[in-house]
C-alpha positions in Angstrom: 56.3 -21.4 120.1 59.6 -23.0 120.8 59.1 -26.5 119.6 61.3 -29.6 120.6 62.4 -28.2 123.9 65.2 -30.5 125.1 66.3 -31.2 128.6 69.9 -30.0 129.5 72.4 -32.8 130.1 72.7 -33.7 133.8 75.8 -32.8 135.7 77.4 -35.9 137.3 77.4 -35.8 141.1 80.4 -37.4 142.9 79.4 -39.5 145.8 82.1 -39.8 148.5 82.6 -42.9 150.4 80.8 -45.2 147.9 83.8 -46.8 146.1 84.8 -50.5 146.9 88.1 -52.2 146.2 89.0 -55.9 145.5 92.3 -57.7 145.7 91.7 -59.7 142.6 89.3 -59.4 139.7 86.3 -61.8 139.6 86.9 -65.0 137.7 85.1 -63.8 134.5 87.2 -60.6 134.4 90.5 -62.6 135.1 89.6 -64.9 132.2 89.2 -61.9 129.9 92.4 -60.3 131.0 94.4 -63.5 130.6 93.0 -64.1 127.1 94.5 -60.8 125.9 91.1 -59.2 125.2 90.4 -55.7 126.4 88.8 -55.6 129.8 85.0 -55.1 129.9 84.2 -51.9 131.9 80.7 -51.8 133.3 78.8 -48.5 132.4 78.8 -45.8 135.0 75.7 -45.6 137.1 73.2 -42.9 136.0 73.7 -39.6 137.7 71.7 -39.1 140.8 69.3 -36.1 141.1 68.3 -34.2 144.2 64.7 -33.4 144.8 64.7 -30.0 143.2 66.4 -31.2 140.0 64.1 -34.2 139.9 61.0 -32.0 140.1 62.3 -29.6 137.4 63.4 -32.5 135.1 59.9 -33.9 135.4 58.3 -30.6 134.5 60.5 -30.2 131.5 59.6 -33.7 130.3 55.9 -32.8 130.7 56.4 -29.7 128.6 58.3 -31.7 125.9 55.7 -34.4 125.9 52.6 -32.2 125.5 53.3 -28.6 124.6 53.6 -29.0 120.8 49.9 -29.7 121.0 49.0 -27.1 123.8 51.2 -24.1 123.0 51.4 -22.8 126.5 55.2 -22.4 126.9 57.3 -20.1 124.7 60.7 -21.1 126.1 62.4 -23.1 128.9 65.2 -21.4 130.7 68.6 -22.8 129.5 69.8 -23.0 133.1 66.6 -24.5 134.7 68.4 -27.6 135.8 71.5 -25.7 137.0 69.2 -23.6 139.2 67.8 -26.8 140.7 71.2 -28.4 141.1 72.4 -25.3 142.9 69.4 -25.5 145.3 70.1 -29.3 145.9 73.8 -28.7 146.4 73.6 -25.9 148.8 70.8 -27.6 150.7 68.9 -24.4 151.0 66.5 -24.4 154.0 63.3 -25.8 152.7 60.4 -23.4 152.3 57.0 -23.6 150.4 58.8 -22.5 147.1 62.2 -24.1 147.5 63.0 -26.0 144.5 59.6 -25.5 143.0 59.5 -24.7 139.2 57.5 -21.7 138.2 56.6 -20.3 134.8 56.5 -16.6 134.1 54.2 -14.8 131.6 56.4 -13.5 128.7 55.7 -9.8 129.5 57.7 -10.1 132.7 61.5 -9.8 132.4 63.7 -12.7 133.3 67.4 -12.6 132.9 68.6 -15.2 130.3 65.5 -15.1 128.0 64.1 -12.4 125.8 60.8 -10.7 127.0 58.7 -10.6 123.9 55.1 -9.9 125.1 54.4 -12.3 122.2 55.5 -9.9 119.6 58.2 -10.4 117.0 59.1 -6.7 117.4 60.5 -7.7 120.9 62.1 -11.0 119.8 65.5 -9.5 120.7 64.4 -8.0 124.0 66.9 -9.7 126.1 67.6 -7.1 128.8 69.6 -9.2 131.2 67.3 -8.0 134.0 65.1 -9.8 136.4 61.9 -8.0 137.2 61.8 -7.4 141.0 58.9 -9.9 141.4 61.2 -12.6 139.7 64.1 -11.7 141.9 61.9 -12.2 144.9 60.8 -15.6 143.6 64.4 -16.6 143.2 65.2 -15.4 146.8 62.3 -17.6 148.0 64.0 -20.6 146.4 61.8 -21.0 143.3 63.3 -22.3 140.0 62.4 -20.0 137.1 61.5 -22.7 134.6 60.6 -20.6 131.6 58.2 -18.2 129.8 54.5 -18.7 129.0 52.6 -17.7 125.9 50.1 -14.8 126.1 47.7 -12.8 124.0 50.1 -10.7 122.1 50.8 -7.3 123.8 48.5 -8.5 126.6 45.5 -8.2 124.2 45.7 -4.5 123.7 46.6 -4.5 120.0 43.3 -5.1 118.3 39.5 -4.9 118.8 39.2 -8.2 117.0 41.9 -10.3 118.7 41.9 -14.0 119.4 42.9 -14.5 123.1 45.8 -16.8 123.6 47.4 -16.0 120.2 50.8 -14.3 119.6 53.1 -14.1 116.7 55.9 -15.6 118.8 54.0 -18.4 120.5 51.1 -19.2 118.2 47.7 -20.2 119.7 47.5 -21.6 123.2 44.8 -24.2 123.6 42.6 -25.2 126.4 43.6 -28.5 128.0 40.0 -29.4 128.8 39.1 -29.2 125.1 41.7 -28.3 122.5 39.4 -26.3 120.2 38.4 -24.0 123.1 40.0 -20.7 124.0 42.2 -20.2 127.1 41.0 -16.6 127.5 43.7 -14.0 128.0 46.0 -12.4 128.2 47.7 -14.8 130.7 46.7 -17.7 128.5 49.8 -19.8 128.7 50.1 -19.5 132.5 46.6 -20.8 132.9 46.9 -23.6 130.5 50.3 -24.7 131.8 49.1 -25.0 135.4 45.9 -26.8 134.3 47.9 -29.2 132.1 50.0 -30.1 135.1 53.4 -28.8 133.9 53.8 -26.9 137.1 51.7 -25.9 140.1 52.9 -22.3 140.1 52.8 -19.5 137.4 52.8 -15.8 137.2 50.2 -13.9 135.2 49.4 -10.2 134.8 46.2 -8.4 134.6 44.9 -5.0 133.4 41.3 -6.0 133.3 40.5 -9.8 133.4 43.8 -11.1 132.2 44.5 -13.2 135.3 40.9 -13.9 136.4 39.6 -14.9 132.9 42.2 -17.5 131.9 42.2 -18.9 135.5 38.4 -19.4 135.2 38.6 -20.9 131.7 41.4 -23.3 132.6 40.1 -24.3 136.0 42.9 -22.9 138.1 43.2 -20.4 141.0 44.1 -16.9 140.1 44.5 -13.8 142.2 44.6 -10.2 140.8 46.2 -8.5 143.8 45.4 -5.1 145.2 47.1 -2.7 142.8 50.3 -1.7 144.4 50.9 -4.9 146.3 53.3 -6.3 143.5 56.0 -4.3 141.7 55.5 -3.6 137.9 59.1 -2.7 137.3 60.4 -4.4 134.2 57.0 -5.7 133.1 55.9 -4.7 129.6 53.0 -2.3 130.5 49.6 -1.2 129.3 48.3 1.0 132.1 50.0 2.1 135.4 46.5 2.7 136.7 45.4 -0.9 136.4 48.4 -3.2 135.7 49.4 -5.8 138.3 51.1 -9.2 138.2 49.8 -12.0 140.3 49.8 -15.8 141.0 48.0 -18.5 138.9 48.2 -21.9 140.7 46.6 -25.3 141.3 45.4 -24.4 144.8 44.6 -21.4 147.0 47.5 -22.2 149.3 50.0 -22.0 146.4 48.7 -18.6 145.4 49.2 -17.5 149.0 52.8 -18.8 148.9 53.6 -16.8 145.8 52.1 -13.7 147.4 54.4 -14.2 150.4 57.3 -14.0 148.0 56.3 -11.3 145.6 54.3 -8.7 147.6 56.2 -5.7 148.8 57.3 -2.2 148.1 59.6 -1.3 145.3 61.2 2.2 145.2 61.0 2.2 141.4 57.3 1.7 141.4 55.5 4.4 143.4 52.2 2.6 143.4 53.8 0.1 145.8 54.8 2.6 148.5 52.3 1.2 151.0 52.7 -2.5 150.2 55.2 -3.3 153.0 52.8 -1.7 155.6 50.0 -4.1 154.5 52.1 -7.3 154.1 51.3 -10.2 156.2 51.7 -14.0 156.1 49.1 -14.7 153.3 49.0 -18.4 154.3 48.2 -17.7 158.0 44.4 -17.5 157.6 44.0 -20.5 155.3 41.6 -23.0 156.8 38.5 -25.0 156.0 36.8 -23.0 158.8 37.7 -19.6 157.4 34.1 -18.9 156.1 32.5 -19.4 159.5 30.8 -16.3 160.6 31.9 -14.3 157.6 29.3 -12.3 155.8 29.5 -12.4 152.1 27.3 -10.7 149.5 26.2 -13.2 146.7 25.6 -11.2 143.6 22.7 -12.9 141.9 22.5 -10.0 139.3 26.0 -10.9 138.2 25.2 -14.6 137.4 23.6 -16.3 134.4 25.4 -17.3 131.2 24.9 -21.0 131.9 26.4 -20.9 135.4 23.2 -20.8 137.6 23.2 -24.4 138.7 26.8 -24.4 139.6 26.5 -21.1 141.3 23.5 -22.5 143.4 25.7 -25.3 144.4 28.6 -23.0 145.3 26.3 -20.8 147.4 25.0 -23.9 149.3 28.6 -24.9 150.0 29.4 -21.4 151.4 26.4 -21.7 153.7 27.3 -25.2 154.8 30.9 -24.0 155.6 29.4 -21.4 157.9 29.2 -18.2 155.8 26.6 -15.6 156.5 25.2 -15.2 153.1 23.2 -12.2 151.9 21.6 -12.4 148.5 21.8 -9.3 146.2 19.3 -9.8 143.3 19.4 -6.3 141.8 21.8 -3.5 141.6 21.7 -0.2 139.8 25.2 1.1 138.9 25.9 4.8 139.6 27.2 5.2 136.0 28.9 3.6 133.0 32.7 3.6 133.3 33.5 1.4 130.3 34.1 4.1 127.8 36.2 6.2 130.2 38.2 3.1 131.1 39.1 2.5 127.5 40.1 6.1 127.1 42.5 5.7 130.1 44.0 2.5 128.7 44.8 3.9 125.2 46.3 7.1 126.7 48.4 5.3 129.3 49.5 2.7 126.7 51.2 5.3 124.6 53.0 7.0 127.6 53.8 3.8 129.6 54.9 1.6 126.6 57.1 4.4 125.1 58.8 4.7 128.5 59.3 0.9 128.8 60.7 0.5 125.2 63.1 3.4 125.7 64.4 1.8 129.0 65.3 -1.5 127.3 69.1 -1.9 126.5 68.2 -4.2 123.6 68.0 -3.2 119.9 64.2 -3.1 119.7 61.7 -0.5 118.5 61.8 2.3 121.0 58.3 3.8 120.6 54.8 2.7 119.9 55.0 4.3 116.6 58.0 2.2 115.7 56.2 -0.9 116.8 53.2 0.0 114.5 55.6 0.4 111.7 57.3 -2.9 112.4 53.9 -4.7 112.4 53.0 -3.1 109.1 56.4 -4.2 107.5 55.9 -7.7 109.0 52.1 -7.9 108.4 52.2 -11.5 107.0 53.7 -12.8 110.3 52.3 -10.3 112.8 48.8 -9.5 111.4 47.5 -12.7 109.6 44.4 -12.9 111.8 43.7 -9.4 113.1 45.1 -5.9 112.9 46.4 -3.2 115.3 43.5 -0.8 115.6 44.0 0.0 119.3 47.7 0.6 118.8 46.8 3.1 116.1 44.1 4.7 118.3 46.7 5.0 121.1 49.3 6.6 118.9 46.9 9.3 117.9 46.3 10.4 121.5 48.3 12.9 123.5 49.0 10.3 126.2 48.6 11.2 129.8 49.1 14.9 129.0 45.6 15.2 127.5 43.1 16.8 130.0 40.5 14.4 128.6 42.6 11.5 130.0 42.6 12.9 133.5 38.9 13.4 133.4 38.2 9.9 132.2 40.5 8.4 134.8 38.8 10.4 137.6 35.3 9.4 136.4 35.9 5.7 135.8 37.7 5.4 139.2 35.0 7.2 141.0 32.3 5.0 139.5 34.0 1.7 140.1 35.1 2.5 143.6 31.7 3.9 144.7 29.8 1.0 143.3 32.0 -1.7 144.9 32.1 0.2 148.2 28.3 0.4 148.1 27.9 -3.3 147.5 30.3 -4.1 150.4 29.1 -1.6 152.9 25.3 -1.7 152.2 25.4 -5.4 152.7 27.9 -5.3 155.5 30.0 -7.9 153.7 33.7 -8.7 153.7 33.5 -9.9 150.1 31.4 -10.1 147.0 30.9 -13.5 145.4 29.7 -14.1 141.8 30.5 -16.4 138.8 33.8 -15.2 137.3 33.1 -15.8 133.6 31.1 -18.1 131.3 32.7 -21.3 130.0 35.4 -21.1 127.3 34.3 -20.1 123.8 35.7 -21.8 120.8 38.8 -20.5 119.0 37.4 -18.5 116.1 39.7 -17.1 113.4 36.6 -15.6 111.7 34.9 -13.7 114.5 37.7 -13.4 117.1 36.7 -13.7 120.8 32.9 -14.3 121.1 31.7 -14.4 124.7 28.2 -15.5 125.7 27.9 -13.1 128.6 29.4 -12.0 131.9 29.2 -9.3 134.5 31.3 -6.1 134.9 32.0 -6.6 138.6 35.5 -7.9 137.8 36.1 -4.8 135.6 35.1 -2.6 138.6 37.7 -4.3 140.7 40.3 -3.8 137.9 39.5 -0.1 137.6 39.3 0.5 141.3 42.5 -1.5 142.0 40.7 -3.9 144.4 41.8 -7.5 144.8 39.9 -10.2 142.9 40.3 -14.0 143.6 38.9 -16.7 141.3 38.7 -20.3 142.5 37.4 -23.1 140.3 33.6 -23.6 140.9 33.1 -26.7 138.8 32.6 -28.0 135.3 29.9 -26.8 132.9 29.5 -29.6 130.3 33.1 -30.5 130.8 34.5 -26.9 130.9 35.7 -25.1 134.0 34.1 -22.0 135.4 35.3 -19.9 138.3 33.8 -18.5 141.5 35.0 -14.9 142.3 35.7 -13.2 145.6 36.2 -9.4 145.5 37.0 -7.3 148.5 38.3 -3.8 149.4 41.9 -2.7 149.0 44.5 -4.7 150.9 42.0 -7.5 151.7 43.9 -10.1 149.7 44.7 -12.3 152.6 41.0 -12.3 153.6 40.0 -13.3 150.1 42.6 -16.1 150.1 41.2 -17.4 153.4 37.6 -17.4 152.1 38.7 -19.0 148.9 40.6 -21.7 150.7 37.5 -22.7 152.7 35.3 -22.8 149.6 38.0 -24.9 147.9 37.9 -27.4 150.8 34.1 -27.5 150.7 34.1 -28.1 146.9 36.5 -31.0 146.8 38.7 -32.1 143.9 38.1 -30.7 140.5 38.3 -33.2 137.5 41.6 -32.8 135.7 41.8 -32.0 132.0 41.2 -34.8 129.4 42.8 -33.0 126.4 39.8 -33.8 124.4 39.8 -32.5 120.8 36.5 -31.0 121.6 33.8 -31.2 124.2 31.5 -32.6 121.4 33.9 -35.6 121.2 33.5 -36.4 124.9 32.0 -39.9 125.4 29.2 -38.5 127.5 28.1 -36.2 124.7 29.2 -37.6 121.3 26.5 -40.3 121.1 23.8 -37.7 121.5 25.2 -35.7 118.5 25.0 -38.6 116.1 22.0 -39.7 114.1 19.5 -41.5 116.3 17.7 -44.7 115.1 14.0 -44.3 115.1 12.0 -47.5 115.1 8.6 -47.6 113.4 
């Protein structure tokens, strides 16, 4: 974590036509001059800030004031204010993102800062490149404010990891209760938006890494259709499942980011059809967007303490005009989890080796070299958990192994078949279910310990289908999300449905930065000793 982030000095702005002249000094000044004392010169007025610089300065102040406690931000861009000043000076035509500060997960390259993926092995990975999605955000007028912390290597290093921890950034904490986990791997992006540093952030997902931290931190998160957003210059795990996406305060803001970042990239073959499916992602946003829309409510994917909130959410969907079909039971056509893992460890070796070799920086150039670095720096890199998955991956043959191709074909077939069956059999435009349970506690003994969840989000990750999560409400003071999953390229439809649900739900309570939920005034008295009268 970069502590003590300081705001850059403001550049003075010269204002034409504001000077006044006098033919004689005022009496007090004349007396001072006549006495032989040096003249008193009034201090210059404070420099004036335009709207973009003012917004960016306020965001930096919020980070400086809170983030030593929260650990969501790894670094602030040295030129963040200069970016904003340039926007104010050029009077760029206002758009939804013009002058808005945005934080980028630190596995996405941004020129001017190293891209570390949270690992000390990449501390010098300053490539001088903007990932295409970052370049698109700049073109849309956004100010790239800095980099957010993440689960190191996007949570693919160890089977016993603690989500939200990295050797570079330390532990990110949940702003609703500081002893609770943020989930991962886009931990800092979720916490930073929830804490109010910014309204816009970028996360990335292989399986759950946007949707889980969005749910845990009470923000909106969209895992786009795989192939809608370029992965070029993003530290990879799996070309079959990786995608970047928005994490924001509102559904509209997520749509605004998608308008900027969606599109084809010749360097990423998965995006070849993106331009053909692009549209204005904000066009369908309306409180009436659920009217007449048939959605499948997956009761079998509920539970883990969310039932009451889910019941209330379903009632809101109905009240907003949705045609709701309840799905109480579902028999999957197979188990894809083991095959998904085989795909991830094989693609990790091939894809990460290619990324490391492409970096112009003096960093380890292969996964084997990263493993050796971690062993040499074990006290700093592995004080809490090891690198078992890295070691498994290194032992594979990568994507050249016939077993890999078989695993990918099987996992993709099962996930796609089951999602399509749920959608088509119920004649639904989207599947709706609780995203995840409430946040578990940060646990250095046991690592991540979840109290349940469904695998529908994993189906979407494997199949490459879009998955939107919108805050559903608070469970004993902790956020939980409501998920909308649809077929490929239905991102705009999901955003429209999510916006209507968001309008029906109303405002979500903001974080209180409690030391723990147990310390909340509504719960603390019940945890103390009760006086029993005879």
